[in-house]
N, C-alpha and C positions, 0 to 999 in steps of 0.2 A: 507368447509361447503357443505353438500349435497344439491343438487338441488331439490327443491320440485317437486314432480311429481303429475299429476292428479290421481284421484282414478282409480282403475283398470277398473271399468265399465264406466268411463267417456268418452263421445264422444267429449269433448271440452278440450283445453289445460288449464293449470293453468294460472290465470291472471298475467299480468306483475307486476314486482316489489316485488314479494314474496321472502323474504329472510329467513323466518322461516321454517327450514327443517321438523318441526313437524306439519305444518299446513295441516289440512284435511278439505277441504270445505264441508259444509253441502249439502245435495241433493238440486238440483235446483239452485246451484251457479256455476259460472265459475270454471272449474276444476272438476265438479261433475254433469255433465248433461248427461242424456240418449240421444240416437240417436233421439228419438221423440222430446224430449225437445229442443235439439239443432236445429232441423229443424223448430220447432215452433218459436224459437227465430229469426232465419234467415228470416222466412216468415213474422214475425211481423215487423222486421226492414225494409224489402223490401216494404211491404205494406204501411208503413208510408212514406217512401221515394217516392214511386210511386204516392202517393196521395197528396204530398206537405205538410204533417203533421210533417215531421221529423225535430227535433230541436237538432242538434249535441251536443250543450253544456249541455243539460240535458237529452239526450236520448242515452247514451252509453249502452253497453250490460248489465252492472250491474243494471242500472236503469230500463231498459226494463224488466229484469228478476224480479224485485220487483213487477211490475204489473202482470206479468205472474204467479208468485207464489201466489199473492193475489187472483187470479181467477183460481187457480189450473190448470194452463196451458191451459185453455180454451181460444183460440186465440180471438174469437169474443168478449167475455166478457172482456178480458184484453184490447182489443182495445177500446171498449166502455168506459171503466174506464179511460183510458189514455186521450181519446179525451174529456171526460167530465171534466177531470182535467185541460186540456188546456183551455177550455172555462171558468172554474172557475178562473184560473189565470188572465184572462182578466177582468172578472167581479169584482174580488176582488181587482185588481190593484197590483198584486204581484211585477211586475217590478218597479212600482212607489214606493212601500214600500222599495224595495232594494236600490233604489237610494236616497230616501229622508227621510225615517222614522227615527225619533230621539226620543227615549223614555226618555225624560228629567226627568221624574218623577220617574225613576228607583229606586233611593235611598229611596224615600218616600214610594213607593209601597212595597219595600222590608220589611218595618217595619210591614206591615199589611197583606202581602201575599207573602212570600218568594218563588221565583221560579228561580232556577239557575242550571248551570252545574258546576261540580266539579270533576276534575281528572278522573281516569279510574278504571274499575273493573279488575278482574284477567284475563279476556278474552280480555282486551283492549278496552272495550266499554266505551264511555263517560258516566259519571253518571249524571243523571238529577234528581233534588230534588224539590219537592213541599211540603210546610208545611201549609196544609189547616187549621190546628188547630190554627194558629196565625191570621187567617182571621178576620179582623174588617171591615165588609162590608160598614158601614156608613163612616168610615174614608177613606176606599179605594176609594169609588166613589165620595168622595169630592175632590180627587186629580187626578183621571183618569176616564175613561169610559170603558164599555165592548168592544166597538169598538176598542179602542186603545189597550186593553189587547189582543184582537184577532190579531190585526196587529202585535203586539210584538211577539205573538206566531208564526205567519207565518215567521216573520223576523228571529226568532231563529231556526225554522225548516230549512230555507234556509242556515243559517250559519252552522247548524248541518251537512247538506249534503255537503256543499262546502268547509268548513274549518275544522270542528271538526273531522269528520270521516276520511278525508285524513291524518290529523295530527296523529290521533290514529293509523291508518294503518301503517304509516311510523315508528311510535314508536315501534310497536310490530312485524313488518315484515310480516304482512299478512292482507288481506282485513278485515276491520271492517265495518259492515253495519248496526248495530243496537245499541240501547242505553240500559242502565241499569237504570230504573226509580224507585225512591223511593217516595211514597206518604205518608206523615206523617199525621195521623189523631189525634194526641195527642190533647186532649181538644176540639175536634170538637163537635159541637152541631147540632142536626137535623135542628133547626131553621136557623142556619148559612148556612148549606148546601143548604137548599131550597131557600135561598135568592140568592145563586150564581149558582143554578143548570142550569140556561140557559147558562151561560158561560161555565160550565163544559161540558154540552152536545154539545155545539158548538165546543169546543176544541177537544172533543173526535171524533166528526164527521170529523173535519179537519185532525186529525191524521190518522184515519183509511181509509178515502176516498181519501185524497189528498197526503198523504205521507205514502203509504202502506209499510208494511214489514220493518218498522223502529224500531219496538219494539222488544227487545231481552228478557230482564228480567224485570219484573214489580213487585215490592214489595209494598203492602199496609200494613203499620205498625201502631201499636197502634190503631188498629180497635176496637172501643168501642162495647159494647154488642148490641147497637141499630143499628150497621152498617148493619145488615142483612136487615133492612127496606130500607136503602139507596141503598144497593146493588141490591135489587129486583127492584128498580127504574132504576138504571143505566144499569144493565145487558142486558135487551132487546135491548138497543141502540147499543150494541157492537156485532161484528160478532164472531162466535165460535172460530176462530183462535186467536183473541185478548183475549177472555175470558180464553182460555187455558194457556196463558202466565202469567196470574195474580196470584200471591201468596198472600193470605190474612192472615196476622199475627197479633197477639195481642201484648201485651206489652213484651212478651218474644221473641223478634225478633232478638236480637243481634247476636246470634250464626249463624243464617241463613244468615244474611247480611255479617258477617265476613268470612263466607265460600266462598262468592263470591267477596268480596271487601277487599283489603288490609287495615289493620287498619289505616295506615298512610294516606290513601286516603279517609277515611270516617270521616266526621265532628264529633268532640268530642260529641256534643249534641245528636248524633244518635248512639253512642256506639263505635266510632273510636277514633283515637288519634290526628287527624288533628285539629289544632287551628290556622287558618290563622289570621294574623294581621288585626284587624278591623272586623273579622268575615268572615266565608267561603262564605257566600251568595253573597258578592259583589266582590269577588276576580277573579272569572272566571278562576281559576287555572286549568291547563291542558297542554298537549303537543301542543295544538294550540297557546299557549303563549310562546313557546320556542324561545330562541335566543342564539347566541353564545357570550360568555363572556370569553375572555382569552383562547379560544379554547375549552371551556367546555360548554355543553348544559345546560341551566338552564331554569326554568319556570319563566316567567316574569308576574307579576301581577300589575295592576294599583292601586296606592294608592288613596283612596277615603276619602275626609274630612268628618268626622263623626260629 
């Protein structure tokens, strides 16, 4: 097997662990950095170390590059963003969430607002699905709160970075740094959206401000005719980089999704062929659930009593 090489113009070596000979990192990633970008990364790291802000377990070069790309390699803006993120982690209690958060109401919440990861797209990205059209706000907030929903979101983001992405990277042989998100708006009403808009806005803010550069593909499907009103409300809250990654589709979305996602990895109700036992939304199927059985790698899913 050929050894992957950095792009011809790259000033940085290919990241460790790459086994895919066809992998070509996008600009601004390890293996495809200009001299200026590499020097900015090195200065960023050194500045954090010299000032006592460096946290090795979550500030490796790939992570620092996420903040640099989010601020177009403006060192001072990237540093301000990262330090604000560190303060937010303390204020929000992220470490406490990682140690003790238990979303016991997950099965019940799934009935009224499905939010789940499910396998990978063709580029190795973990697929994240939300079905806003199934939202029953009254039933939802009878069993949980917005605060716990946001805590769950942060817990999932941390698992995404620390477990899902490494497992996907290992499975495909090259770094996977982003997700493929599907937001299903089938049967969404404007009244339902406005009742949950505070959560949606808070979730969007956490995503783009605290976990930058994690969005790869984003498909909004089954967008109703009135969605333009909703979109005009949401769009100003998002930065231009995020907006550029969003593909808004109506009911004729299946061909577009299947061009990016293998049919066997897409739930049947969204146009694929996957039909997990008990439903895909509670299975958490993906390479992060892999285990060896008789020398063969299989995906392990936890059975849930329905």
